[in-house]
C-alpha positions in Angstrom: 8.3 -200.2 -212.9 12.0 -199.8 -212.0 13.4 -201.6 -208.9 14.3 -198.4 -207.1 10.7 -197.1 -207.6 9.3 -200.4 -206.2 11.4 -200.0 -203.1 10.5 -196.3 -202.8 6.8 -197.1 -203.1 7.1 -199.9 -200.5 8.7 -197.6 -198.0 6.3 -194.8 -198.7 3.3 -197.1 -198.3 4.5 -199.0 -195.2 3.2 -198.1 -191.8 5.8 -196.8 -189.4 6.0 -195.1 -186.0 8.6 -193.2 -184.0 9.4 -193.8 -180.4 11.1 -191.0 -178.6 14.1 -192.1 -176.8 16.4 -189.9 -174.7 19.7 -189.3 -176.4 22.6 -188.1 -174.3 24.2 -184.9 -175.5 27.6 -184.0 -174.2 27.7 -181.0 -171.9 29.8 -178.9 -174.2 27.1 -179.1 -176.8 24.4 -177.8 -174.5 24.2 -174.1 -174.4 22.8 -174.0 -170.9 25.9 -175.9 -169.7 28.3 -173.6 -171.7 26.6 -170.4 -170.5 26.6 -171.6 -166.9 30.3 -172.5 -167.1 31.1 -169.2 -168.7 29.2 -167.2 -166.1 30.9 -169.1 -163.2 34.4 -168.6 -164.8 33.8 -164.9 -164.9 32.1 -164.8 -161.5 35.3 -166.3 -159.9 37.7 -164.2 -161.9 39.2 -161.0 -160.5 36.9 -158.0 -161.3 34.3 -160.4 -162.7 36.1 -160.3 -166.1 38.6 -162.3 -168.0 40.5 -162.4 -171.3 39.4 -164.8 -174.0 42.8 -166.5 -173.5 41.8 -167.3 -169.9 38.3 -168.3 -170.8 39.5 -170.7 -173.5 41.9 -172.3 -171.2 39.4 -172.7 -168.4 36.8 -174.0 -170.9 39.1 -176.7 -172.1 40.3 -177.7 -168.6 36.8 -177.7 -167.0 35.3 -180.3 -169.4 36.9 -183.4 -167.9 38.2 -184.5 -164.5 41.8 -185.1 -165.8 41.9 -181.5 -167.3 40.8 -180.1 -163.9 43.4 -182.2 -162.1 46.2 -181.1 -164.4 45.5 -177.4 -163.9 45.3 -177.8 -160.2 48.7 -179.7 -160.3 50.1 -176.8 -162.3 48.9 -174.3 -159.7 50.5 -176.4 -156.9 53.8 -176.4 -158.9 53.7 -180.1 -159.6 53.4 -179.6 -163.4 55.1 -177.2 -165.8 53.2 -175.0 -168.2 54.7 -177.0 -171.1 53.2 -180.2 -169.6 49.6 -179.1 -170.3 47.8 -179.4 -173.6 45.2 -176.8 -174.5 42.9 -176.2 -177.3 40.3 -173.7 -178.5 36.8 -174.8 -177.5 34.2 -173.9 -180.2 31.3 -174.0 -177.7 32.8 -171.1 -175.7 32.4 -168.6 -178.6 28.7 -169.7 -179.0 28.2 -169.3 -175.2 29.7 -165.9 -175.3 27.5 -164.8 -178.2 24.3 -166.1 -176.6 25.2 -164.7 -173.1 26.0 -161.4 -174.7 22.7 -161.4 -176.5 20.9 -162.2 -173.2 22.6 -159.1 -171.7 24.6 -161.3 -169.2 28.0 -160.0 -170.2 29.9 -157.4 -172.2 32.7 -157.9 -174.7 35.5 -155.2 -174.7 37.3 -154.8 -178.0 37.0 -158.6 -178.7 39.7 -159.2 -176.1 38.0 -159.5 -172.7 34.6 -160.4 -171.3 32.9 -159.1 -168.2 29.7 -159.8 -166.3 26.9 -157.2 -166.4 24.8 -156.6 -163.4 22.3 -159.1 -164.8 25.1 -161.5 -165.4 26.4 -161.1 -161.8 22.9 -161.9 -160.5 22.6 -164.9 -162.7 26.0 -166.2 -161.9 25.4 -165.7 -158.1 22.2 -167.7 -158.5 24.0 -170.6 -160.3 26.7 -170.5 -157.7 24.2 -170.6 -154.8 22.6 -173.8 -156.2 24.5 -176.7 -154.6 23.0 -179.3 -157.0 24.6 -178.1 -160.2 28.2 -177.7 -161.5 29.6 -179.2 -158.3 33.0 -180.3 -159.6 33.2 -177.5 -162.1 32.4 -174.8 -159.5 35.1 -176.2 -157.1 37.6 -176.1 -160.0 36.7 -172.6 -161.2 36.6 -171.1 -157.7 40.2 -172.0 -157.4 41.6 -171.9 -160.9 39.9 -168.7 -162.1 41.2 -166.7 -159.1 44.7 -168.0 -159.2 45.6 -168.0 -162.9 47.5 -165.0 -164.1 47.9 -163.7 -167.6 51.6 -164.4 -167.4 51.0 -168.0 -166.6 48.4 -168.2 -169.4 50.9 -166.8 -171.9 53.4 -169.5 -170.9 50.8 -172.2 -171.2 49.5 -171.1 -174.6 53.1 -170.8 -175.9 54.0 -174.1 -174.3 57.1 -172.5 -172.6 59.1 -174.2 -170.0 59.3 -172.3 -166.7 63.1 -172.0 -166.9 
């Protein structure tokens, strides 16, 4: 018998067991987290709707404390739009797809997203729960309301305010 067959046979014949252990999964890979953040971002946006550009910016910033602090500094005038780094968050598109499939939001011409009545109810319920999304909710309540499309254009283009 060949050596690799001996090893294979030893492995297949050996007793083994599995022990379940919790394995942390980053928030941005959990759809429940992503959909919750998406719904709150829309809930705090004017008219309960936002462009994909705005949602991508908020999705990137909300993930970590430093990102939230940088955006708040921008809104206070302490940073320029060119001082921020942004990226497209892949989890956001998945969250939009799932939330749309659940009837929580509508997508208009692939450019903007808005809450449906069911989405408004769900977002209001998330917002009313003081035990979840504490830092994220505080950030989105301020940033989603104050960010304008003109500011977002400058941020995404990395333009100086001059």
